[in-house]
C-alpha positions in Angstrom: 0.0 0.0 0.0 1.4 3.4 -1.0 1.5 6.4 1.1 -1.3 7.9 -1.0 -3.4 4.7 -0.6 -3.1 5.0 3.2 -4.1 8.6 3.0 -7.1 7.7 1.0 -8.3 5.3 3.8 -7.9 8.1 6.4 -9.6 10.8 4.3 -12.7 9.2 2.8 -13.7 12.3 0.9 -11.5 15.1 -0.5 -10.6 17.5 2.3 -11.8 21.1 2.1 -9.1 23.0 0.4 -9.6 26.5 1.8 -7.4 26.1 4.9 -4.6 24.6 2.7 -4.9 27.5 0.4 -4.2 29.9 3.3 -1.3 27.8 4.3 0.3 27.9 0.9 -0.3 31.6 0.5 1.1 32.4 3.9 4.3 30.3 3.2 4.8 32.1 -0.2 4.4 35.6 1.4 6.5 35.1 4.5 9.3 33.2 2.8 9.3 35.4 -0.4 8.9 32.4 -2.6 7.1 32.6 -6.0 5.5 29.3 -5.5 4.0 27.4 -2.6 1.7 24.4 -2.6 0.0 21.8 -0.3 -0.4 18.4 -1.8 -2.7 15.9 0.0 -4.0 12.4 -0.5 -3.1 11.9 -4.1 -2.0 13.6 -7.2 -5.6 14.8 -7.8 -5.7 16.8 -4.6 -3.5 19.9 -4.7 -4.2 23.2 -3.2 -2.7 26.7 -2.8 -0.4 27.0 -5.8 0.3 30.5 -4.7 2.5 32.6 -7.0 3.9 36.1 -7.1 6.2 37.0 -10.0 7.0 33.6 -11.6 3.7 32.9 -13.2 5.1 30.2 -15.4 5.9 28.1 -12.4 2.3 28.2 -11.3 0.6 26.6 -14.3 1.2 23.0 -13.2 3.8 20.9 -11.2 6.8 20.1 -13.2 8.2 16.6 -13.2 11.0 17.5 -10.8 8.4 19.1 -8.4 6.4 15.9 -8.4 9.5 13.8 -7.8 10.7 15.9 -4.9 7.2 16.1 -3.4 6.9 12.2 -3.7 10.3 11.9 -2.0 9.1 13.9 1.1 6.0 11.7 1.3 7.7 8.4 0.8 10.5 9.0 3.3 8.4 11.2 5.7 11.2 13.8 6.2 12.0 17.3 5.1 13.9 18.0 1.9 15.8 21.3 1.5 17.5 22.1 -1.8 19.3 25.4 -2.3 20.4 24.8 -5.9 19.0 21.9 -7.9 21.6 22.3 -10.5 24.3 21.4 -8.0 22.4 19.0 -5.7 23.3 15.4 -6.4 19.9 14.2 -5.2 18.2 16.2 -7.9 20.7 15.1 -10.5 19.9 11.5 -9.6 16.2 12.1 -10.0 16.5 14.2 -13.2 19.7 13.7 -15.1 18.6 16.1 -17.9 18.4 18.9 -15.4 15.5 20.5 -13.4 12.6 22.0 -15.3 11.8 25.5 -14.0 12.5 24.9 -10.3 16.0 25.6 -9.0 15.5 25.9 -5.2 12.9 23.8 -3.3 12.0 23.1 0.4 9.3 20.7 1.6 8.0 19.2 4.8 5.7 16.2 5.3 2.0 16.6 6.3 0.8 14.0 8.8 -2.6 12.4 9.4 -4.0 11.8 12.9 -2.4 8.4 13.1 1.1 9.7 12.3 1.2 8.4 8.7 2.4 10.9 6.1 -0.6 12.1 3.9 1.0 14.9 1.9 3.5 17.6 1.8 3.8 21.3 2.0 6.6 22.9 -0.2 7.9 26.2 -1.5 10.0 26.7 -4.6 11.8 29.2 -6.6 13.2 29.5 -10.1 16.5 30.9 -8.8 19.1 29.5 -6.4 18.6 30.5 -2.7 19.9 29.5 0.6 17.0 28.5 2.8 17.8 29.9 6.3 17.2 28.1 9.6 14.3 30.6 10.1 12.8 29.7 6.7 12.9 26.0 7.6 11.3 26.7 11.1 8.4 28.7 9.4 7.9 25.9 6.9 7.9 23.3 9.7 5.3 25.3 11.7 3.0 25.7 8.7 3.3 22.0 7.9 2.3 21.3 11.5 -0.8 23.5 11.0 -1.7 21.7 7.8 -1.4 18.4 9.7 -3.8 19.7 12.4 -6.2 20.6 9.7 -6.1 17.1 8.3 -6.7 15.7 11.8 -9.7 18.1 12.2 -11.3 17.1 8.9 -10.8 13.4 9.5 -12.5 13.7 12.9 -15.4 15.6 11.3 -15.8 13.1 8.5 -15.8 10.2 10.9 -18.4 11.8 13.1 -16.4 12.1 16.3 -18.3 12.5 19.5 -18.3 16.1 20.8 -15.9 15.5 23.7 -13.4 13.6 21.5 -13.7 16.2 18.7 -13.1 19.0 21.3 -9.9 17.2 22.5 -8.7 16.8 18.9 -9.3 20.4 18.2 -7.7 21.6 21.4 -4.6 19.5 21.1 -3.9 20.8 17.6 -4.4 24.5 18.7 -2.4 24.7 21.9 1.4 24.1 22.2 2.3 20.8 23.8 5.2 22.6 25.6 6.7 26.0 25.8 10.3 26.8 24.8 13.1 27.3 27.4 14.0 31.0 27.3 17.5 31.4 28.7 17.5 33.4 32.0 13.7 33.7 32.2 10.8 31.5 33.4 7.7 31.1 31.3 4.5 29.1 32.1 1.0 28.9 30.8 -2.2 27.5 32.3 -5.4 26.8 30.3 -8.7 25.6 31.7 -11.3 24.7 29.1 -14.8 26.2 29.8 -18.2 24.7 29.3 -17.2 21.3 30.7 -14.6 20.9 28.0 -17.0 19.4 25.4 -16.4 22.1 22.8 -13.5 24.5 21.8 -14.3 28.1 22.8 -11.4 29.8 21.1 -8.8 30.9 23.7 -5.3 30.4 22.7 -1.7 31.1 23.7 1.8 30.5 22.3 5.5 31.3 22.8 8.1 31.0 20.1 11.4 32.4 18.9 11.5 35.5 16.8 14.3 37.3 14.9 17.5 38.7 16.4 17.4 36.6 19.5 13.9 37.8 20.6 10.8 35.8 21.6 7.2 36.2 20.7 4.4 35.6 23.3 0.7 35.8 22.5 -2.6 35.3 24.2 -5.9 35.6 22.1 -9.6 34.9 22.1 -11.4 34.0 18.9 -15.1 34.9 18.3 -17.3 31.9 18.3 -16.8 28.3 19.4 -16.4 24.8 17.9 -14.9 24.1 14.5 -15.0 27.7 13.1 -13.3 29.1 16.2 -10.8 26.3 16.0 -9.9 27.1 12.4 -9.5 30.8 13.2 -7.3 30.0 16.2 -5.0 27.7 14.2 -4.8 30.3 11.5 -3.9 33.0 14.1 -1.2 31.0 15.8 0.7 30.0 12.7 0.3 33.4 11.0 1.8 35.0 14.1 4.6 32.5 14.2 5.5 33.1 10.6 5.3 36.9 10.9 7.6 36.8 13.9 10.3 35.5 11.6 10.1 38.6 9.6 9.8 41.4 12.2 9.6 42.1 15.9 7.2 45.1 16.3 4.1 43.7 17.9 1.7 46.1 16.2 3.0 45.1 12.8 2.7 41.4 13.5 -0.9 41.9 14.6 -1.6 44.1 11.6 -0.4 41.2 9.4 -2.8 38.8 11.1 -5.6 41.3 10.6 -5.0 41.3 6.9 -5.0 37.5 6.7 -8.3 37.4 8.6 -9.8 39.9 6.2 -8.6 37.9 3.2 -10.3 34.8 4.5 -13.5 34.7 2.5 -16.2 33.0 4.5 -19.8 33.3 5.5 -18.8 33.2 9.2 -17.4 36.2 11.1 -13.8 35.7 11.7 -12.5 38.2 14.2 -10.5 37.9 17.4 -8.7 39.8 20.2 -5.1 39.3 20.9 -2.2 40.7 22.9 1.3 40.1 21.6 4.6 40.8 23.3 8.2 40.7 21.9 10.6 39.7 24.7 14.4 40.3 24.5 16.7 39.3 27.3 19.0 42.1 28.7 21.7 42.3 31.3 19.2 43.9 33.7 16.3 41.4 33.0 14.1 41.6 29.9 12.9 44.2 27.5 9.3 43.8 26.6 7.4 45.5 23.8 3.6 44.8 23.7 0.5 45.6 21.6 -3.1 44.8 22.4 -5.8 44.3 19.7 -9.1 44.6 21.6 -7.7 42.3 24.3 -7.4 42.8 28.1 -4.2 44.6 28.9 -1.3 42.8 30.5 -0.3 43.1 34.1 3.3 43.7 35.4 4.0 42.5 38.9 7.0 44.2 40.2 9.4 42.6 42.7 8.2 45.2 45.4 4.6 43.9 45.0 3.3 46.8 42.9 1.0 45.8 40.0 0.9 47.9 36.8 -1.3 47.8 33.7 0.9 47.4 30.6 -0.1 48.5 27.1 -2.7 50.6 25.3 -6.2 49.5 24.2 -6.3 48.7 20.5 -8.8 47.6 17.8 -9.9 43.9 17.5 -8.7 42.0 14.4 -10.6 40.8 11.4 -13.1 43.7 11.1 -11.4 46.9 9.9 -8.7 47.3 7.3 -6.6 49.7 9.3 -7.0 48.8 13.0 -5.6 51.2 15.6 -2.7 49.3 17.2 0.1 50.7 19.4 3.4 49.5 20.8 4.4 50.0 24.5 7.7 49.1 26.0 8.8 48.3 29.5 11.8 46.8 31.2 11.4 43.8 33.5 14.0 43.5 36.3 14.9 40.7 38.6 11.8 39.6 40.5 9.3 41.2 38.0 6.6 39.3 36.2 4.6 39.8 33.1 1.0 38.3 33.1 -1.1 37.9 30.0 -4.7 36.5 30.3 -8.0 36.2 28.6 -11.3 37.7 29.6 -12.3 34.3 30.8 -10.3 35.1 33.9 -11.8 38.5 34.7 -15.3 37.6 33.5 -15.6 34.3 35.4 -18.9 34.4 37.4 -19.2 33.7 41.1 -21.0 30.5 42.3 -24.3 32.4 42.6 -23.6 34.1 39.2 -24.2 37.6 40.5 -20.8 39.1 40.0 -17.7 38.8 37.9 -14.2 38.1 39.2 -13.1 41.4 37.7 -9.9 43.2 36.9 -9.7 44.9 40.4 -10.0 41.5 42.2 -7.3 40.1 39.9 -4.9 43.0 40.6 -5.4 42.8 44.3 -4.8 39.0 44.1 -1.6 39.4 42.1 -0.3 42.1 44.5 -0.4 39.6 47.4 1.4 36.8 45.6 5.0 37.6 46.7 8.1 36.2 45.0 6.7 33.1 43.2 7.9 31.4 40.1 6.1 31.7 36.8 4.4 28.3 37.1 3.2 29.1 40.7 1.8 32.5 39.6 -0.1 30.9 36.8 -1.3 28.2 39.1 -2.4 30.7 41.7 -4.4 32.7 39.2 -6.3 29.7 37.8 -6.9 28.3 41.3 -8.4 31.6 42.5 -10.7 31.8 39.4 -11.9 28.2 40.0 -12.4 28.8 43.7 -14.4 32.0 42.9 -16.6 30.3 40.3 -17.1 27.0 42.1 -14.5 24.8 40.3 -16.1 25.2 36.9 -15.9 28.1 34.4 -18.3 28.8 31.5 -15.5 30.2 29.3 -11.9 29.2 28.6 -9.4 30.8 30.9 -5.7 31.3 30.0 -2.9 32.7 32.1 0.6 33.1 30.5 3.3 34.3 32.7 6.9 35.5 32.1 9.2 35.9 35.2 12.6 37.3 35.6 14.0 35.2 38.5 15.9 37.1 41.2 19.1 35.3 40.3 18.8 36.1 36.6 20.1 39.7 37.0 23.5 38.1 37.6 23.4 36.2 34.3 24.6 37.5 31.0 22.1 37.2 28.1 22.1 33.7 26.6 23.4 31.9 29.6 21.5 28.9 31.0 18.7 29.9 33.3 19.1 29.7 37.0 15.5 28.8 37.6 13.8 27.9 34.4 10.4 26.5 34.0 10.6 23.0 32.6 8.1 22.0 29.9 4.9 20.2 30.9 2.7 17.8 28.9 -0.1 18.6 26.7 -3.0 16.7 28.2 -3.0 18.7 31.4 -2.8 22.0 29.4 -0.2 23.1 31.8 2.9 24.3 30.0 5.9 25.0 32.3 7.0 23.6 35.5 4.7 23.2 38.5 2.0 21.0 40.0 -1.0 19.9 38.0 -4.1 22.0 38.2 -6.6 20.7 35.7 -7.0 18.1 33.0 -7.8 19.2 29.4 -11.5 19.5 30.1 -11.0 21.8 33.1 -11.8 19.4 35.9 -9.7 20.3 39.0 -6.8 18.1 40.1 -4.9 18.1 43.4 -2.6 21.1 43.8 0.9 19.9 44.8 2.5 20.7 48.1 5.1 23.1 46.5 2.9 26.2 46.8 0.5 26.1 49.8 0.3 29.9 49.7 -1.4 29.8 46.4 -4.1 27.6 47.9 -4.7 29.8 50.8 -4.9 32.9 48.7 -7.3 31.2 46.4 -9.5 30.3 49.4 -8.8 26.6 49.2 -7.5 24.2 51.9 -3.9 23.3 51.8 -4.7 19.8 53.1 
């Protein structure tokens, strides 16, 4: 059985091509390639032959393109070619010389069972050296395409609501956060509504250009499959744009344009707050922009809590949203807290009042010198205690902390107290004790942070 035969057993009907069109166009734009394409299932299913400048490449796949794409699918591994005229692998495939395509880079697209079901590739008619950043962007977009395949397979097979929600959520949230040298980072996510459908909150942390890092928390309008598709598009658009520039407002503006270009009958808008973080000898420099999203909080080492950022326009509605960049320096002991409105709009057990921004600020003020995972844990525990251990909306808390010892470390050195990655099913990314499973049901809080429990109104027993 060939790879394409296996794919056909997984995807009983031709997958909807629209999401793959967006992947291809995004790859072409971000990487500056005249051609990008997603090929799935068999030679009859090809989407997104995006082109800009080299129109003769876009008419149909050349024999060498087909051979290179088949290589990626057969071997299930990336293939990077800077100059086909000098690459012995291409010469072996096509002794007469490549037809049209000179440089080519492709990654496999996987189905939900791990089998390769297709490929995403970009190509150029001129030689070019694909940078490590180019390769990382392409890998991220191939992962997005794989998630879309998993979603469509689940829908075609009539997955139960809870199983479908889990499939969606696992494809939308990072399984682990990266280790940022000299800093701590942790995220906590609790699914609302009993965890039986995706409600659209997301977060991510990823490397950007010139040694900086991107952090984002967002909230997509709607729920279920439409929200999941918008969330996935947002995450991977932001990741791709972060390899081109670092200004948060420009990265959010690029996402706004992508949302506007997404032709659909459904409203596709979202709020997001994006931060660019760069390690400095004194701690970390943070530049932030909010697009209709709750502003961030900065918890200083002396206990003071400050609002960080300026209100901006939500994304996916207006062609020229009002977005602003703000900058602050985090020093040893300071923390940056990003969150969704599921935190501040959590209702009390009786349903008569919201948790609110004032209550959140007061709570953070009393936290003391906690690690990033402990801060994220404490916030989620406080919200769960306030709302009676179940929330109607997703809640996300993403925390960046400059540990006290970090001020004596030069940029780029190993962290003194870094948050270790967690595992995806608990939706807890970063070090620290477990708080909830993926559906938002509470688990036992570990003994490492009894103060969090007391402040959240829970027993430490």
